[in-house]
LODO-468893 format. One line per field, with one value per residue (C-alpha): residue in one letter; residue number from 1; x, y, z. Coordinates in nm, 4 decimals. Example, Ala and Ser with C-alpha at 12.3 -4.5 7.8 and 13.67 -1.06 7.14 Angstrom:
% residues 2
residu [A,S] $
num [1,2] $
x [1.2300,1.3670] $
y [-0.4500,-0.1060] $
z [0.7800,0.7140] $
***
This chain:
% residues 448
residu [X,X,X,X,X,X,X,X,X,X,X,X,X,X,X,X,X,X,X,X,X,X,X,X,X,X,X,X,X,X,X,X,X,X,X,X,X,X,X,X,X,X,X,X,X,X,X,X,X,X,X,X,X,X,X,X,X,X,X,X,X,X,X,X,X,X,X,X,X,X,X,X,X,X,X,X,X,X,X,X,X,X,X,X,X,X,X,X,X,X,X,X,X,X,X,X,X,X,X,X,X,X,X,X,X,X,X,X,X,X,X,X,X,X,X,X,X,X,X,X,X,X,X,X,X,X,X,X,X,X,X,X,X,X,X,X,X,X,X,X,X,X,X,X,X,X,X,X,X,X,X,X,X,X,X,X,X,X,X,X,X,X,X,X,X,X,X,X,X,X,X,X,X,X,X,X,X,X,X,X,X,X,X,X,X,X,X,X,X,X,X,X,X,X,X,X,X,X,X,X,X,X,X,X,X,X,X,X,X,X,X,X,X,X,X,X,X,X,X,X,X,X,X,X,X,X,X,X,X,X,X,X,X,X,X,X,X,X,X,X,X,X,X,X,X,X,X,X,X,X,X,X,X,X,X,X,X,X,X,X,X,X,X,X,X,X,X,X,X,X,X,X,X,X,X,X,X,X,X,X,X,X,X,X,X,X,X,X,X,X,X,X,X,X,X,X,X,X,X,X,X,X,X,X,X,X,X,X,X,X,X,X,X,X,X,X,X,X,X,X,X,X,X,X,X,X,X,X,X,X,X,X,X,X,X,X,X,X,X,X,X,X,X,X,X,X,X,X,X,X,X,X,X,X,X,X,X,X,X,X,X,X,X,X,X,X,X,X,X,X,X,X,X,X,X,X,X,X,X,X,X,X,X,X,X,X,X,X,X,X,X,X,X,X,X,X,X,X,X,X,X,X,X,X,X,X,X,X,X,X,X,X,X,X,X,X,X,X,X,X,X,X,X,X,X,X,X,X,X,X,X,X,X,X,X,X,X,X,X,X,X,X,X,X,X,X,X,X] $
num [1,2,3,4,5,6,7,8,9,10,11,12,13,14,15,16,17,18,19,20,21,22,23,24,25,26,27,28,29,30,31,32,33,34,35,36,37,38,39,40,41,42,43,44,45,46,47,48,49,50,51,52,53,54,55,56,57,58,59,60,61,62,63,64,65,66,67,68,69,70,71,72,73,74,75,76,77,78,79,80,81,82,83,84,85,86,87,88,89,90,91,92,93,94,95,96,97,98,99,100,101,102,103,104,105,106,107,108,109,110,111,112,113,114,115,116,117,118,119,120,121,122,123,124,125,126,127,128,129,130,131,132,133,134,135,136,137,138,139,140,141,142,143,144,145,146,147,148,149,150,151,152,153,154,155,156,157,158,159,160,161,162,163,164,165,166,167,168,169,170,171,172,173,174,175,176,177,178,179,180,181,182,183,184,185,186,187,188,189,190,191,192,193,194,195,196,197,198,199,200,201,202,203,204,205,206,207,208,209,210,211,212,213,214,215,216,217,218,219,220,221,222,223,224,225,226,227,228,229,230,231,232,233,234,235,236,237,238,239,240,241,242,243,244,245,246,247,248,249,250,251,252,253,254,255,256,257,258,259,260,261,262,263,264,265,266,267,268,269,270,271,272,273,274,275,276,277,278,279,280,281,282,283,284,285,286,287,288,289,290,291,292,293,294,295,296,297,298,299,300,301,302,303,304,305,306,307,308,309,310,311,312,313,314,315,316,317,318,319,320,321,322,323,324,325,326,327,328,329,330,331,332,333,334,335,336,337,338,339,340,341,342,343,344,345,346,347,348,349,350,351,352,353,354,355,356,357,358,359,360,361,362,363,364,365,366,367,368,369,370,371,372,373,374,375,376,377,378,379,380,381,382,383,384,385,386,387,388,389,390,391,392,393,394,395,396,397,398,399,400,401,402,403,404,405,406,407,408,409,410,411,412,413,414,415,416,417,418,419,420,421,422,423,424,425,426,427,428,429,430,431,432,433,434,435,436,437,438,439,440,441,442,443,444,445,446,447,448] $
x [-0.0584,0.1493,0.1687,-0.0738,0.2097,0.2620,-0.1101,-0.2048,0.1353,-0.0126,-0.3352,-0.1941,-0.0334,-0.3316,-0.5266,-0.2057,-0.2377,-0.6098,-0.6115,-0.3263,-0.5450,-0.8538,-0.6362,-0.4788,-0.8463,-0.9432,-0.7361,-0.7819,-1.0988,-1.0690,-0.8524,-1.0404,-1.3281,-1.1436,-0.9758,-1.2358,-1.4126,-1.7573,-2.0056,-2.3050,-2.6549,-2.8193,-3.0666,-2.9481,-3.0039,-2.6575,-2.6530,-2.3594,-2.2767,-2.0349,-2.0235,-1.8634,-2.1251,-2.3470,-2.6637,-2.5171,-2.5826,-2.8400,-3.0174,-2.8712,-3.0299,-3.3677,-3.3543,-3.2330,-3.5702,-3.8144,-3.6708,-3.6778,-4.0420,-4.1229,-4.0052,-3.6893,-3.2768,-3.0832,-2.7166,-2.5771,-2.2494,-1.9665,-1.8360,-1.5235,-1.6208,-1.6665,-1.4553,-1.3749,-1.4961,-1.8197,-1.9056,-1.8506,-2.0440,-2.3279,-2.6900,-2.8230,-2.6814,-2.7760,-2.4526,-2.5508,-2.2423,-2.1362,-1.8376,-1.6235,-1.4106,-1.2797,-1.5007,-1.3189,-1.4624,-1.5283,-1.2227,-1.3688,-1.3985,-1.0565,-0.8766,-1.2195,-1.1149,-0.7438,-0.8015,-1.1167,-1.1143,-0.7786,-0.8238,-1.0168,-1.3414,-1.5519,-1.8905,-2.1208,-2.3503,-2.4140,-2.7230,-2.7106,-2.8327,-2.6367,-2.7718,-2.5213,-2.4945,-2.3239,-2.3588,-2.3841,-2.2243,-1.8762,-1.7590,-1.7300,-2.0959,-2.1274,-1.8069,-1.7519,-2.0761,-2.0484,-1.6866,-1.7893,-2.1126,-1.8727,-1.5927,-1.9073,-2.0635,-1.6627,-1.6826,-1.9647,-2.2551,-2.5945,-2.7512,-3.1405,-3.1210,-2.9786,-2.7598,-2.9236,-2.7748,-2.8761,-2.8160,-2.8173,-3.0922,-3.3043,-3.6387,-3.7081,-3.4377,-3.4360,-3.8694,-3.6772,-3.3975,-3.7697,-3.9370,-3.6637,-3.5649,-3.9526,-3.9599,-3.6208,-3.7338,-4.0711,-4.1659,-4.4249,-4.2806,-4.2835,-4.0810,-4.0963,-4.0754,-3.7492,-3.5900,-3.5945,-3.3502,-3.4469,-3.6828,-3.5609,-3.5932,-3.5745,-3.2530,-3.1723,-2.8333,-2.7209,-2.3637,-2.0851,-1.7606,-1.4716,-1.2084,-0.8961,-0.9645,-0.6807,-0.5971,-0.4189,-0.7179,-1.0792,-1.2724,-1.3674,-1.6701,-1.7106,-2.0925,-2.3983,-2.6746,-3.0200,-3.3149,-3.6522,-3.8830,-3.7094,-3.4893,-3.4717,-3.2167,-2.8698,-2.5265,-2.2572,-1.8175,-1.8297,-2.1728,-2.2374,-2.5332,-2.6922,-2.8136,-3.0949,-3.0516,-3.3115,-3.4567,-3.2659,-2.9512,-2.6999,-2.7231,-2.4060,-2.2385,-2.0773,-1.9052,-2.0303,-1.7886,-1.9650,-2.1644,-2.3496,-2.7390,-2.8479,-2.6941,-2.4784,-2.1533,-1.9678,-1.6317,-1.7553,-1.4936,-1.6712,-1.6470,-1.6332,-1.8202,-1.6589,-1.9319,-1.9485,-2.1297,-2.0739,-2.1017,-2.4682,-2.3685,-2.1424,-2.2902,-2.6549,-2.4551,-2.2099,-2.3673,-2.7647,-2.7713,-2.8281,-3.1722,-3.2147,-3.3473,-3.2043,-3.3299,-3.0932,-3.0868,-2.8632,-2.6861,-2.4707,-2.1512,-2.0538,-1.7003,-1.5708,-1.7449,-1.5127,-1.6610,-1.4445,-1.1402,-1.2620,-1.0111,-0.7470,-0.4759,-0.5735,-0.3790,-0.5739,-0.4988,-0.6965,-0.6221,-0.8596,-1.2152,-1.1278,-1.0555,-1.4390,-1.4085,-1.1356,-1.2483,-1.5576,-1.3456,-1.1847,-1.5268,-1.6239,-1.2800,-1.2713,-1.6480,-1.4932,-1.3042,-0.9790,-0.9737,-0.6230,-0.4474,-0.4926,-0.1805,-0.2976,-0.1351,-0.3387,-0.2257,-0.3062,-0.1535,-0.0347,0.0116,-0.0430,-0.4353,-0.5346,-0.4427,-0.8359,-0.9543,-0.5631,-0.6742,-0.9224,-0.6546,-0.3945,-0.5930,-0.6171,-0.2739,-0.2214,-0.4903,-0.3129,-0.5567,-0.4022,-0.0284,0.1526,0.0816,0.2020,0.1177,0.2048,0.1761,0.2124,0.3344,0.5188,0.8328,0.9118,1.0732,0.7790,0.5094,0.1688,0.0709,0.2319,0.5651,0.4660,0.4421,0.7454,0.9570,0.8061,0.8120,0.9490,0.7032,0.4104,0.5073,0.5606,0.1742,0.1017,0.2222,0.0595,-0.2699,-0.3644,-0.6190,-0.5609,-0.8655,-0.7961,-1.0194,-0.9784,-0.9622,-0.9391,-0.6839,-0.3644,-0.4229,-0.5896,-0.4161,-0.0681,-0.1545,-0.2346,0.1018,0.2885,0.1344,0.2317,0.6015,0.5993,0.3823,0.3296,0.0157,0.0092,-0.0064,-0.2541,-0.5007,-0.4848,-0.5289,-0.8206,-1.0077,-0.9752,-1.1504,-0.8179,-0.7785,-1.0427,-1.1456,-1.3758,-1.2417,-1.3946] $
y [-0.0085,0.3958,0.5800,0.8498,1.0938,1.0011,0.9414,1.3244,1.4146,1.2322,1.3658,1.7260,1.6822,1.5310,1.7799,2.0649,1.8940,1.8723,2.2922,2.3427,2.1690,2.3378,2.6824,2.5975,2.4899,2.8142,3.0206,2.8150,2.8559,3.2321,3.2499,3.0913,3.3112,3.6623,3.5218,3.3273,3.5232,3.6205,3.4731,3.6829,3.5044,3.5225,3.7805,3.9314,4.2694,4.3604,4.7263,4.8841,5.1696,5.4069,5.5943,5.8526,5.9491,5.6735,5.8230,5.6259,5.2483,5.4016,5.4412,5.1495,4.9266,5.0949,5.0013,4.6688,4.6510,4.7638,4.5669,4.2440,4.3436,4.2686,3.9268,4.0313,3.8520,4.1176,4.1290,4.4256,4.5106,4.8030,4.9460,4.8398,4.4943,4.5071,4.3407,4.3331,3.9745,4.0755,4.3727,4.1128,3.8775,4.0983,4.1692,4.4569,4.6870,4.9721,5.2214,5.5010,5.6649,5.9651,6.2788,6.3389,6.6645,6.8048,6.5805,6.2954,5.9146,5.8193,5.7154,5.3660,5.3261,5.4609,5.1018,5.0340,5.3387,5.2305,4.8761,4.8806,5.1746,5.1994,4.9279,4.8652,4.6274,4.4076,4.5286,4.5287,4.3116,4.5675,4.7615,5.0115,5.2926,5.5426,5.7572,6.0612,6.2182,6.5654,6.8855,7.2311,7.3670,7.2365,7.3535,6.9408,6.8889,6.4937,6.4854,6.0883,6.0209,6.1931,5.9982,5.6244,5.7222,5.8003,5.4899,5.2405,5.3953,5.3884,4.9892,4.9152,4.9533,5.1148,5.3255,5.2663,5.6316,5.9260,5.9252,6.0782,6.3673,6.4263,6.7803,6.7318,6.4701,6.6742,6.4775,6.5132,6.3617,6.0152,6.0103,6.0270,5.7462,5.5754,5.6250,5.5491,5.2085,5.0990,5.1343,4.9748,4.6592,4.6374,4.6476,4.8766,5.2127,5.0977,5.3862,5.3805,5.6792,5.5689,5.6629,5.9882,6.0615,6.1156,6.4204,6.7630,6.8378,7.1444,7.1812,7.5297,7.5669,7.6043,7.7144,7.8970,7.8820,8.0759,7.8479,8.0708,8.4157,8.6677,8.3433,8.4749,8.2475,8.2419,8.2317,7.8769,7.7888,7.4487,7.4508,7.2284,7.1985,7.0389,6.9104,7.1144,6.7735,6.4642,6.2796,5.9351,6.0381,5.8073,5.8568,5.7328,5.8432,5.9620,6.0311,6.4246,6.6617,6.8259,7.1915,7.3354,7.7119,7.7675,7.6002,7.7837,7.6886,7.3790,7.1973,7.2090,6.9608,6.9832,6.6634,6.5234,6.6045,6.3512,6.0511,6.0763,6.1627,6.4755,6.7059,6.8032,6.8945,7.0824,7.2310,7.5362,7.7728,8.1279,8.1316,8.5320,8.5830,8.7180,8.9813,9.0744,8.9304,8.5452,8.2860,8.1264,7.8054,7.8889,8.2606,8.0310,7.8342,8.0801,8.4115,8.3876,8.4556,8.1660,7.9741,8.0269,7.7148,7.5640,7.2635,7.0219,6.5797,6.2983,6.2196,5.8569,5.8414,5.4631,5.4856,5.6796,5.4824,5.2557,4.9216,4.6601,4.8286,4.8339,4.6581,4.7795,5.0620,5.4107,5.6575,6.0411,6.2694,6.5775,6.9698,7.2365,7.1754,6.8528,6.7229,6.7152,6.4176,6.1997,6.3437,6.1525,5.8622,5.9277,5.9598,5.6843,5.4630,5.5627,5.4208,5.0948,4.8289,4.7300,4.9803,4.9695,5.3247,5.5351,5.7970,6.1386,6.4075,6.7450,7.0899,7.4258,7.7488,7.8685,7.6697,7.9093,8.0068,7.7580,7.4485,7.3299,7.1050,7.0511,6.9506,6.6817,6.5889,6.5823,6.4273,6.0889,6.1092,6.0735,5.8044,5.6373,5.5883,5.8250,5.6761,5.9318,6.2723,6.5124,6.8323,7.0991,7.4892,7.6400,7.9524,7.8708,7.8889,7.4830,7.2638,7.0592,7.2762,7.0090,6.6936,6.4888,6.6734,6.4214,6.1406,6.1567,6.2480,5.8835,5.6672,5.3636,5.4534,5.4850,5.1255,4.9322,5.0727,4.9185,4.5862,4.5873,4.6373,4.9978,5.2028,5.5377,5.7736,6.1130,6.3766,6.7434,6.9802,6.7784,7.0670,7.0874,6.8369,6.4697,6.4871,6.5649,6.3173,6.0175,6.1207,6.0888,5.7804,5.6279,5.7168,5.5422,5.2177,5.2422,5.2256,4.8766,4.8286,5.1617,4.9953,4.7074,4.9251,5.0557,4.7111,4.6481,4.9431,5.0450,5.3683,5.6167,5.9843,6.2495,6.5154,6.8321] $
z [0.0620,-0.0564,0.2488,0.3553,0.2480,-0.0990,-0.1703,-0.0746,-0.2958,-0.5871,-0.5443,-0.5164,-0.8640,-1.0299,-0.9112,-1.0565,-1.4060,-1.4219,-1.2788,-1.6115,-1.8467,-1.7862,-1.7624,-2.1275,-2.2378,-2.1853,-2.3264,-2.6546,-2.6568,-2.5785,-2.8848,-3.0553,-2.9949,-3.0226,-3.3526,-3.5564,-3.8178,-3.7187,-3.9812,-4.0550,-4.1831,-4.4855,-4.4417,-4.0964,-4.0650,-3.8944,-3.6973,-3.6583,-3.4334,-3.3424,-3.0456,-2.7991,-2.5675,-2.6109,-2.7698,-3.1136,-2.9397,-2.7676,-3.1166,-3.2353,-2.9639,-3.0260,-3.3755,-3.3219,-3.1299,-3.4015,-3.6375,-3.3826,-3.3549,-3.6840,-3.6649,-3.8530,-3.8300,-3.6486,-3.5583,-3.3174,-3.2439,-3.2455,-3.5970,-3.4145,-3.4485,-3.7786,-3.9962,-4.3948,-4.4310,-4.1959,-4.5036,-4.7638,-4.6492,-4.5392,-4.7307,-4.5343,-4.3338,-4.0969,-3.9402,-3.6545,-3.6393,-3.4762,-3.5542,-3.2148,-3.2109,-3.5425,-3.7567,-3.6085,-3.5971,-3.2170,-3.0200,-3.0652,-3.4544,-3.5169,-3.5443,-3.8212,-4.0247,-4.0071,-4.0788,-4.2793,-4.4950,-4.5600,-4.8072,-5.1428,-5.0710,-5.3299,-5.2044,-5.4789,-5.2836,-4.9712,-4.9185,-4.6412,-4.4805,-4.2039,-3.9537,-3.8695,-3.5357,-3.5306,-3.4263,-3.6437,-3.3499,-3.5327,-3.8892,-3.9570,-3.9584,-3.9119,-4.1158,-4.0412,-4.1248,-4.4924,-4.4997,-4.4622,-4.6453,-4.9751,-4.8946,-4.9278,-5.2311,-5.3507,-5.2920,-5.4605,-5.1922,-5.2580,-4.9924,-4.9613,-4.9122,-4.8505,-4.5277,-4.2575,-4.0338,-3.7042,-3.5440,-3.1437,-3.1545,-3.3254,-3.3498,-3.6707,-3.8440,-3.5474,-3.7108,-4.0598,-4.0145,-3.8524,-4.1524,-4.3503,-4.2107,-4.1809,-4.5848,-4.6252,-4.3829,-4.4848,-4.1754,-4.0160,-3.8120,-3.4237,-3.3125,-2.9283,-2.7386,-2.6314,-2.9249,-2.8112,-2.5307,-2.1559,-2.0626,-1.9010,-1.5587,-1.3414,-1.1063,-0.8656,-0.8742,-0.4827,-0.4657,-0.6820,-0.5806,-0.7575,-0.7503,-0.9176,-0.8518,-1.0025,-1.2681,-1.6044,-1.7012,-1.7375,-1.4057,-1.3509,-1.0497,-0.8478,-0.8983,-0.7389,-0.8326,-0.5990,-0.8380,-0.8000,-0.6988,-0.5454,-0.8052,-0.9262,-1.1779,-1.1363,-1.2753,-1.2464,-1.2717,-1.6225,-1.7013,-1.8098,-1.7693,-2.1208,-2.0347,-2.2133,-2.2705,-2.5738,-2.8660,-3.0846,-2.8779,-2.9361,-2.5961,-2.3495,-2.1735,-1.9035,-1.6452,-1.3634,-1.1109,-0.8307,-0.7673,-0.4824,-0.6319,-0.3694,-0.6313,-0.8826,-0.9255,-1.1742,-1.2959,-1.5635,-1.6888,-1.7621,-2.1436,-2.2999,-2.6495,-2.9564,-3.0194,-2.6254,-2.3008,-2.1547,-2.3329,-2.3142,-2.0956,-1.8826,-1.8448,-1.7044,-1.4639,-1.3216,-1.3083,-1.2366,-0.8352,-0.6239,-0.6480,-1.0319,-1.1574,-1.4669,-1.7363,-1.7914,-1.7947,-1.7595,-2.0216,-2.0113,-2.0888,-2.1623,-2.3406,-2.0220,-1.7362,-1.5415,-1.6441,-1.6948,-1.5265,-1.1607,-1.0548,-1.2657,-1.1100,-1.2867,-1.4712,-1.4971,-1.7412,-1.7250,-1.8341,-1.6901,-1.6007,-1.7284,-1.3782,-1.3131,-1.5516,-1.3372,-1.0300,-1.0744,-1.1104,-0.7569,-0.5825,-0.7217,-0.6627,-0.2805,-0.2151,-0.3193,-0.1056,-0.1443,-0.4264,-0.6690,-0.6680,-0.9120,-1.0905,-1.1862,-1.3903,-1.4176,-1.6249,-1.5749,-1.5940,-1.2439,-0.9143,-0.7345,-0.8085,-1.0760,-0.8450,-0.8767,-0.5401,-0.4504,-0.0642,-0.1774,-0.4300,-0.1398,0.1017,-0.1654,-0.1799,0.1828,0.2256,-0.0359,-0.3491,-0.5438,-0.5416,-0.7631,-0.8638,-1.1535,-1.1523,-1.4435,-1.4645,-1.8412,-1.7083,-1.3861,-1.5961,-1.4927,-1.7482,-1.7395,-1.8612,-2.0454,-1.9775,-2.2075,-2.0958,-1.7782,-2.0023,-2.1925,-1.9025,-1.7313,-2.0205,-1.8228,-1.5100,-1.7349,-1.8723,-1.5551,-1.4394,-1.8257,-1.6810,-1.4358,-1.6189,-1.5406,-1.7376,-1.8955,-1.8621,-2.0459,-2.0336,-2.0854,-2.4381,-2.7494,-2.9530,-2.7652,-2.4771,-2.5988,-2.9326,-2.7760,-2.5206,-2.7793,-2.9723,-2.6501,-2.5700,-2.9746,-2.9153,-2.5585,-2.6418,-3.0447,-3.2254,-3.2068,-2.7906,-2.8039,-3.0270,-2.7836,-2.4892,-2.7114,-2.7746,-2.4187,-2.3103,-2.0987,-2.2653,-2.2332,-2.3866,-2.2778,-2.4439,-2.6114] $
***
């Protein structure tokens, strides 16, 4: 008979071998799932969306729901997952895409632009409809939608209808989309009210704190707003508010800086109009008397949520009032048990007057939530002036955080900061690794 100790050792060895086999099988199937081509079944309506703030995804979900209610086969996916092979398999495609920044594709679609739209594909068997989302507030209105439409036609695809452009969630344009897909799918138009975004509600300006008196830059205020009626609205770090001024003006988006549901906190920089006077949105929020009611709604922004990064270290990069977006993530993480550490990189003009929320950030640092803080001020004459300079100077530290599975969140100005950060990351880790981080949801941006 075998000694009991030998038997135990043999059982442990067998268990380890079995665990290793299970791990190998899991890795293999995960590899197969990621690398096997996704097939598009015949007569399936393929619906692809490219979103930055979540609205295109919202419309794609309700478009898919409408077609399923009509008994049609539907396959819905992000544009980033739409491959050249799938485009060549598909017979009927509906696209809902937003334009971001200065006429660019949303971050989630950049890989599709580089890998798919950069090549010529025979798509003569494909018919498609396209809804382009944007804002006439920007010169390149719906530019990415237009580029995608032109590329598809160049490849031989045929449009069901001229692509529809939507200005700031315009209800009439959304109704045109509903009518158009009802006609091309030969199903009854059953557009539910859920196609439209949530209604506006009244909130009271409770407090306005000037954060940077005597700054070289425009005044920045920390605001708190409370609901007129008890609010059942919920949000999470990364979400925005949309401020309604009047029916003739585009909505103004502001990052929510807190996660508690009893009030909304904002960082707002007062803007000045070229013709004189204050910016409409910033002036309303910062110059109105306390107690003034404003109309707003929550805009969920999945592309800047914590999502699968909840248990990862975070590298938070912000400039100016972009601090609001990363501040919300810090405030959400401080409520989380056993939270992984964060690294904050923040840039403004002058340390003496523009170090917003300094006391709170230093408290997070003393608590260990912020394992590292790098602040740079462009007008103080230091060698490092901008957040991208910190990245380049701390390239090895950045690599070390990434090897520890860290995720990167960037919030602030698109022109200047966000593009410079993107370029710095490409220089440090390369385009391929940056693409991989984006695909894994570990590189998120909320820039404007």
